[in-house]
C-alpha positions in Angstrom: -31.9 16.4 9.1 -29.9 17.0 12.3 -31.5 15.4 15.4 -32.1 17.6 18.4 -29.2 18.0 20.8 -29.2 17.1 24.4 -31.3 19.3 26.7 -29.3 22.2 28.1 -28.1 21.5 31.6 -27.2 24.2 34.1 -23.6 23.4 35.3 -22.7 24.1 38.9 -19.4 25.5 40.1 -17.0 22.6 40.8 -14.8 24.6 43.1 -16.7 26.6 45.7 -13.5 28.5 46.6 -14.1 30.6 43.5 -16.5 33.4 43.7 -19.0 33.6 40.9 -17.5 35.2 37.9 -14.0 35.6 39.3 -12.5 33.2 36.9 -13.6 32.3 33.3 -14.1 28.8 32.1 -11.1 27.3 30.4 -12.2 26.2 27.0 -9.7 23.7 25.7 -9.5 20.3 24.1 -6.7 18.2 25.6 -5.1 15.8 23.0 -3.0 12.7 24.0 0.7 13.3 24.8 1.7 12.1 21.3 0.6 15.5 20.0 2.6 18.7 20.2 1.0 21.6 22.1 -1.6 23.3 19.8 -1.6 20.5 17.2 -5.3 20.1 17.4 -5.9 23.6 15.9 -3.7 22.9 12.9 -5.0 20.6 10.2 -5.2 17.6 10.3 -5.4 18.0 14.0 -6.5 15.0 16.0 -6.1 12.1 13.6 -7.5 8.6 13.6 -8.2 5.6 11.4 -11.4 4.5 9.8 -13.1 1.8 12.0 -13.5 -0.8 9.2 -12.2 -3.9 11.0 -14.2 -6.4 13.1 -12.7 -6.4 16.6 -15.3 -8.7 18.1 -15.2 -11.0 15.1 -19.0 -11.2 14.7 -18.9 -10.7 10.9 -20.0 -7.0 11.0 -17.8 -4.0 10.4 -17.3 -2.2 13.7 -18.6 1.2 12.3 -21.9 -0.5 11.5 -22.4 -1.7 15.1 -24.9 0.2 17.3 -22.6 0.2 20.3 -18.9 0.2 20.9 -17.8 -3.4 20.6 -15.7 -5.3 23.2 -12.1 -4.9 22.5 -12.6 -1.8 20.3 -9.2 -0.2 19.8 -9.5 1.9 16.6 -10.8 5.2 18.0 -8.9 8.4 18.7 -9.5 10.3 21.9 -9.3 13.7 23.6 -10.3 14.9 27.1 -12.0 17.9 28.6 -10.8 19.2 31.9 -12.8 20.2 35.0 -11.4 23.7 34.4 -14.1 23.9 31.7 -16.7 24.7 34.3 -14.5 27.0 36.5 -16.3 30.3 37.1 -19.3 29.3 34.9 -22.3 31.6 35.5 -25.7 30.1 36.1 -27.0 31.4 32.7 -24.0 30.2 30.8 -23.7 26.9 28.9 -20.8 24.8 27.4 -21.6 23.4 24.0 -19.6 21.2 21.6 -20.3 21.4 17.9 -19.3 19.1 15.0 -18.9 20.4 11.5 -17.7 18.9 8.3 -18.3 15.2 7.5 -21.0 14.9 10.3 -22.5 11.7 8.9 -19.1 9.9 8.7 -17.8 10.8 12.2 -19.0 9.9 15.7 -18.0 11.3 19.1 -18.6 9.0 22.0 -18.8 9.8 25.7 -19.5 7.1 28.4 -20.5 4.6 25.7 -23.1 6.9 24.0 -22.9 8.9 20.7 -23.1 12.6 21.6 -22.1 14.0 18.1 -22.2 12.8 14.6 -23.8 9.8 12.9 -26.6 8.0 14.6 -29.5 5.9 13.3 -31.7 8.1 11.2 -29.4 11.1 10.9 -26.7 12.9 12.9 -26.2 15.1 15.9 -24.6 18.4 15.3 -24.3 19.8 18.8 -23.8 18.4 22.3 -24.4 20.1 25.7 -21.4 19.3 27.8 -22.8 18.0 31.1 -21.1 18.8 34.4 -18.6 16.2 35.5 -19.3 13.9 38.4 -18.0 15.0 41.8 -14.2 14.5 42.0 -13.8 14.0 38.2 -10.8 16.0 36.9 -11.4 15.2 33.3 -13.8 13.3 30.9 -12.7 11.2 28.0 -14.3 11.5 24.6 -13.6 9.1 21.7 -13.7 9.9 18.0 -14.7 7.3 15.4 -14.4 7.6 11.6 -16.4 5.7 8.9 -14.0 5.9 6.0 -10.6 7.0 4.8 -9.7 10.7 4.8 -13.0 12.0 6.2 -12.5 15.2 8.2 -14.4 17.6 10.4 -14.0 20.3 13.1 -14.9 20.1 16.7 -15.6 23.4 18.5 -16.2 24.1 22.2 -18.4 27.2 22.7 -19.1 29.2 25.9 -22.7 30.5 25.5 -24.4 33.2 27.4 -27.9 33.1 26.0 -27.5 33.5 22.2 -24.1 35.0 22.5 -20.9 33.0 22.1 -18.4 34.4 24.5 -15.4 32.2 23.8 -14.5 29.1 21.8 -11.8 26.5 21.1 -11.6 24.4 17.9 -9.7 21.3 16.7 -9.7 19.4 13.4 -10.4 15.7 13.4 -9.2 13.7 10.4 -9.2 10.0 9.4 -6.0 8.5 7.8 -5.7 7.9 4.1 -5.1 4.4 2.8 -1.3 4.2 2.0 0.1 1.3 -0.1 3.5 -0.2 0.6 6.7 0.3 -1.3 9.8 -1.8 -1.7 12.1 0.1 0.7 9.9 -0.5 3.8 10.8 -3.2 6.3 9.3 -6.6 5.6 7.0 -8.2 8.2 5.4 -11.2 6.5 5.9 -12.9 3.1 3.7 -15.3 1.2 4.2 -17.7 -1.7 2.0 -20.4 -2.9 3.6 -23.9 -2.8 2.8 -26.3 -5.5 4.4 -29.6 -6.6 2.7 -31.3 -9.6 5.7 -33.4 -10.6 9.3 -33.0 -11.9 8.3 -30.6 -14.7 5.9 -28.4 -12.9 6.8 -27.3 -9.4 8.3 -24.5 -7.4 10.2 -26.6 -4.9 13.5 -24.7 -5.3 11.9 -21.3 -5.1 9.9 -22.2 -1.9 13.0 -23.7 -0.4 15.0 -20.5 -1.1 12.3 -18.3 0.6 12.1 -20.7 3.6 15.9 -20.8 4.1 16.4 -17.0 3.7 13.3 -15.6 5.4 12.6 -18.2 8.1 9.6 -17.5 10.3 8.4 -14.4 8.4 7.6 -16.7 5.4 4.4 -18.5 4.9 3.9 -21.1 2.1 0.3 -21.2 1.0 -1.0 -24.7 0.4 -1.3 -24.9 -3.4 -4.0 -27.6 -3.8 -6.3 -25.7 -1.4 -6.4 -22.9 -3.9 -6.3 -24.9 -7.1 -2.7 -24.1 -7.8 -3.3 -20.3 -8.3 0.3 -19.2 -7.9 -0.2 -15.5 -8.7 -0.2 -14.3 -5.1 0.8 -10.7 -6.0 -2.0 -10.5 -8.5 -4.8 -11.3 -6.1 -4.3 -8.8 -3.3 -2.2 -5.7 -2.4 -1.2 -4.6 1.1 -1.5 -1.2 2.6 -2.2 0.4 6.0 -3.9 3.2 7.9 -2.2 4.7 10.9 -2.6 7.3 13.7 -0.8 7.7 17.0 -1.2 4.4 18.8 -3.4 3.0 16.0 -2.8 0.8 13.0 -4.9 -1.3 10.7 -3.5 -3.4 7.9 -5.6 -3.1 4.7 -5.8 -5.9 2.2 -7.0 -4.5 -1.1 -8.6 -7.6 -2.7 -8.6 -7.4 -6.5 -11.6 -8.0 -8.7 -9.5 -10.7 -10.4 -11.4 -13.3 -8.3 -9.7 -16.5 -9.2 -8.9 -19.4 -6.9 -7.0 -17.3 -4.4 -9.9 -14.9 -3.9 -11.0 -16.4 -0.6 -7.5 -16.4 0.9 -7.6 -13.0 2.5 -11.0 -13.6 4.2 -10.0 -17.1 5.3 -6.5 -16.5 6.5 -5.8 -12.8 7.0 -9.1 -11.3 8.2 -8.9 -10.7 12.0 -9.1 -7.7 14.4 -7.0 -4.8 13.1 -7.1 -6.2 9.5 -9.5 -5.0 6.8 -10.3 -6.6 3.5 -11.8 -4.2 0.9 -12.5 -4.4 -2.9 -13.0 -1.6 -5.3 -14.3 -2.3 -8.8 -16.7 -4.4 -10.8 -15.6 -8.0 -11.2 -17.9 -8.5 -14.2 -15.7 -6.1 -16.2 -12.4 -7.5 -15.1 -9.3 -7.5 -17.4 -5.7 -8.4 -16.9 -4.8 -4.9 -15.8 -6.9 -5.3 -12.7 -4.4 -7.8 -11.3 -2.0 -6.2 -8.8 1.2 -7.1 -10.5 0.0 -4.0 -12.4 -0.1 -1.8 -9.2 3.2 -0.6 -7.9 4.6 2.1 -5.6 7.8 4.1 -5.8 9.9 4.9 -2.7 9.7 8.5 -1.4 10.5 11.0 -4.1 10.5 14.7 -4.7 9.1 15.8 -8.1 9.1 19.4 -9.2 9.6 20.6 -5.7 6.7 18.4 -4.3 7.7 15.8 -1.7 5.9 12.5 -1.7 7.1 10.9 1.6 5.2 7.6 0.8 6.2 7.5 -2.9 3.8 7.6 -5.9 1.5 4.8 -7.1 1.9 3.8 -10.7 0.1 1.3 -12.9 -0.1 0.2 -16.5 -2.9 1.1 -18.9 -4.1 3.1 -21.8 -7.3 5.0 -22.8 -8.8 1.9 -24.3 -7.6 -0.7 -21.7 -7.0 0.1 -18.0 -7.6 -1.0 -14.5 -11.1 -0.5 -13.1 -11.6 3.3 -12.6 -13.4 2.8 -9.3 -10.1 1.6 -7.8 -7.8 4.1 -9.6 -10.1 7.0 -8.8 -10.2 5.9 -5.1 -6.4 5.7 -5.0 -6.2 9.2 -6.5 -8.6 10.5 -3.9 -6.2 9.5 -1.1 -3.9 12.2 -2.4 -0.6 11.4 -0.6 0.6 8.9 -3.3 -0.6 10.7 -6.4 -1.0 7.9 -8.9 0.0 8.0 -12.6 -0.5 5.6 -15.5 2.0 4.4 -18.1 1.2 2.4 -21.2 1.8 -1.4 -20.7 -0.7 -2.6 -23.3 2.1 -3.7 -25.6 2.8 -6.5 -23.1 0.7 -9.6 -23.4 -0.2 -9.6 -19.7 0.2 -5.8 -19.5 1.5 -5.7 -15.9 3.9 -2.9 -14.9 6.0 -5.2 -12.7 7.1 -7.1 -15.8 9.5 -4.2 -16.7 10.1 -2.2 -13.5 11.0 -2.3 -9.8 12.9 -0.6 -7.0 15.7 -1.8 -4.8 17.2 -0.1 -1.8 20.7 1.3 -2.0 22.2 3.2 0.9 24.9 4.7 -1.3 22.4 6.3 -3.7 21.4 10.0 -3.2 17.8 9.0 -2.3 18.5 5.5 -0.9 17.2 3.5 -3.9 17.8 2.5 -7.5 15.1 2.2 -10.1 15.3 -1.1 -12.1 14.1 -1.0 -15.7 14.1 -3.7 -18.4 16.5 -3.0 -21.3 17.1 -5.1 -24.4 20.3 -3.4 -25.5 22.0 -4.7 -22.3 20.9 -8.3 -23.2 22.2 -8.1 -26.7 25.5 -6.8 -25.5 25.8 -9.8 -23.1 24.8 -12.3 -25.8 27.3 -10.9 -28.2 30.1 -11.4 -25.7 29.2 -15.1 -25.3 30.4 -18.0 -27.3 27.8 -18.6 -30.1 28.0 -22.3 -29.7 27.3 -22.2 -26.0 24.4 -24.5 -25.3 21.4 -23.2 -23.4 19.7 -26.1 -21.7 16.4 -24.5 -20.6 15.9 -22.5 -23.8 16.5 -25.5 -26.0 13.4 -27.3 -24.6 10.4 -27.4 -27.0 7.3 -25.4 -26.2 5.6 -25.5 -23.6 8.8 -26.4 -21.7 11.1 -23.9 -23.4 11.7 -21.6 -26.3 13.2 -24.0 -29.0 16.5 -21.9 -28.9 19.3 -24.5 -28.5 22.3 -22.1 -28.1 23.5 -18.5 -28.1 23.7 -18.5 -31.9 20.0 -19.1 -32.2 19.4 -15.8 -30.5 22.1 -13.9 -32.4 21.1 -15.2 -35.8 17.4 -14.5 -35.5 16.8 -11.2 -37.4 13.2 -11.4 -36.5 14.0 -11.5 -32.8 16.5 -8.7 -33.2 14.1 -6.5 -35.1 11.2 -7.2 -32.6 13.3 -6.2 -29.6 14.8 -3.1 -31.3 11.2 -2.0 -32.0 10.2 -2.6 -28.4 13.2 -0.7 -27.1 12.6 2.3 -29.4 8.8 2.4 -29.3 8.1 1.5 -25.7 11.0 1.0 -23.3 12.9 4.2 -24.1 10.0 6.6 -24.1 8.4 5.0 -21.1 11.6 5.2 -19.1 11.6 8.9 -19.9 8.1 9.2 -18.6 9.0 7.3 -15.4 12.0 9.7 -14.9 9.7 12.7 -15.3 6.9 11.4 -13.1 9.3 10.4 -10.3 12.1 13.0 -10.7 14.7 10.3 -11.4 18.2 11.0 -12.6 20.1 8.7 -15.0 22.4 7.7 -12.1 19.4 6.3 -10.2 18.4 3.9 -13.0 19.7 0.4 -13.3 19.1 -1.2 -16.7 18.2 -4.9 -16.4 19.0 -7.2 -19.3 15.8 -8.3 -21.0 14.5 -9.8 -24.2 10.9 -10.3 -25.4 9.1 -12.6 -27.8 5.6 -12.9 -29.2 4.2 -16.0 -27.5 1.5 -18.2 -28.9 -1.9 -16.8 -28.1 -0.8 -13.2 -27.4 -2.0 -11.8 -30.8 1.2 -10.0 -31.5 1.8 -8.7 -28.0 5.0 -9.6 -26.2 6.2 -11.3 -23.0 9.6 -12.1 -21.5 11.8 -14.4 -23.5 14.6 -14.3 -20.9 13.0 -14.7 -17.5 12.2 -11.2 -16.4 14.7 -10.2 -13.8 13.2 -6.8 -13.3 10.1 -8.6 -12.0 11.7 -9.2 -8.6 10.8 -9.4 -4.9 12.6 -7.3 -2.2 12.8 -8.3 1.5 14.3 -5.8 4.0 14.9 -6.9 7.6 17.0 -4.6 9.6 20.1 -3.8 7.6 19.8 -6.9 5.5 18.3 -6.8 2.0 17.5 -10.0 0.1 16.3 -9.8 -3.5 14.7 -12.8 -5.1 14.7 -12.8 -8.9 14.4 -15.2 -11.8 17.4 -17.4 -12.7 18.0 -16.4 -16.4 19.5 -19.9 -17.2 21.9 -18.4 -19.7 24.0 -21.6 -19.5 23.8 -25.3 -20.2 22.6 -26.4 -16.8 18.9 -27.2 -16.3 19.1 -26.6 -12.6 19.4 -23.5 -10.4 21.6 -25.6 -8.1 24.4 -25.7 -10.8 26.2 -23.3 -12.9 25.0 -19.9 -11.5 28.6 -18.9 -10.9 29.3 -19.4 -14.7 26.2 -17.6 -15.9 27.2 -14.3 -17.6 23.8 -12.7 -17.1 23.9 -13.4 -13.3 27.4 -12.0 -13.1 26.3 -8.9 -15.0 23.2 -8.3 -12.9 25.1 -8.7 -9.7 27.7 -6.2 -10.9 25.0 -3.7 -11.9 23.1 -3.8 -8.7 23.9 -2.3 -5.2 26.7 -4.3 -3.6 25.0 -4.7 -0.2 22.1 -6.8 -1.6 22.0 -10.6 -1.1 20.8 -11.9 -4.5 18.8 -15.2 -4.8 18.3 -16.3 -8.4 15.5 -18.8 -8.1 14.0 -21.3 -10.6 10.7 -19.9 -11.6 10.9 -21.3 -15.2 8.1 -23.9 -15.6 5.5 -22.6 -13.2 5.9 -18.8 -13.6 8.1 -17.8 -16.6 6.5 -20.2 -19.2 3.1 -19.0 -17.9 4.1 -15.3 -18.7 4.9 -14.3 -15.1 7.9 -14.2 -12.8 9.1 -14.0 -9.2 7.3 -10.8 -8.1 4.0 -12.1 -9.6 4.1 -15.0 -7.2 5.2 -13.2 -4.0 3.5 -10.8 -1.6 4.3 -9.2 1.7 3.2 -6.8 4.5 5.6 -4.0 5.4 6.1 -1.7 8.4 4.8 1.9 8.0 7.8 4.1 7.6 6.6 7.7 8.5 3.7 9.6 10.0 1.5 11.0 7.3 0.0 13.6 9.6 3.5 15.1 10.0 5.1 14.5 6.6 2.3 14.6 4.1 0.0 17.5 5.2 0.9 19.5 2.1 -0.7 16.7 0.0 -4.0 16.4 1.9 -7.3 17.8 0.7 -8.2 21.3 1.9 -9.1 21.6 5.5 -12.9 21.2 6.2 
């Protein structure tokens, strides 16, 4: 039940020059200068971010604190002017009312909650007390409990039971928005592990360090039991409003050895770690190699300025619905699902990605795995050409000594033709429909699949999955890290890349402005059914203002 409002106070005239009743009070909310005139009255109005971080680092979410914490910087604000009391009659009152999500919003004045959620209930109405002598304006601060909660604030001039005049603004919390590959890169993570000559990622880590410099962090592998799947454990997003930003770490229910990394190394003021889902029901599709975001797209006339979320799954096997339902509730990146359950690991990043391309109509190309391209390249190679890495026996390789071993395997040919016809082709058509893609926007990435031991007839990459790539954008420079395909005799990424026909073909297919880094992910990632993107993660810079560009996607105004 609503708690009783403050006792009505009889405001005095602030300017004795005015005769009683000569001028009416000026009922108006004043928003910060970041807002256009009149913006408050148009949904979403005054926007903010949910106060979910821990600015005073006491282990408690700031919203749960009884008082504003020291260093609190996650609240929006508005002011009321002294003109509010100009010409106010003795029997008249100024009242502020909150409607909408009253239990998920607070309005503060002078360190006290005057509207919204309080212990035991909520306050619906607030009597606006006269300002102190000499005060020209009074500051109010608005706090939100969660993503996309919204309400309306209304100023009312009362004369007895009659409302003579009013002014109203909307107040809305930001949605959670996940990053896509075209945004600028801020920080990059990779777990570093060296367990000897046949099991390490030295070359891959060195490439990241050399190219990315200070934005790169190598996570200490032994501290996290060698859990190299950095992408699978957490996903980065953000909330934003004028002058406000929190980075959001969506921590998966995968809960392997990297599970504590966000809390131990990333959690700090203006950073939030949240989990959606039941870890007791976890499956492979709950890992975040299976959670991707397209760049901005327009589909059937609807603009998605932050792209669309997509993930793999099917009716019988899918990510935890608590997470996918929550992502759908955020509205601005309307998610969709495609079937990846034919893959052993079932992650969408095994077959798809996006890369920036300034020459493309919408500034990007969609990368999709394609077996026909791989067969075409193999058929153009010398059958006797030795393949050093593939010739190694399992678990070090695939027992395929040369190109002829690929070409002469009818079983391998039939398997990949079936994958292409039954999955890759129809799923590409679905992606084109869901994202409004044209054929010219698609880059087909050479790929072949096999049925690994233990996968019960499901498939994984035979050629290291080059669609499973990581993109770094810094200024005008784009660096793409992807798996060395090793379609040559050399066992080392340091030798023979300029003679590798697959590397030459991929470089020719892709946008020319990109700096490509084909890294050795063979032993640690590829043979463990993952690739480069699976082991990499990054934060990125928000690229647009949702309250300006995504209003058409928001829920109805409260």
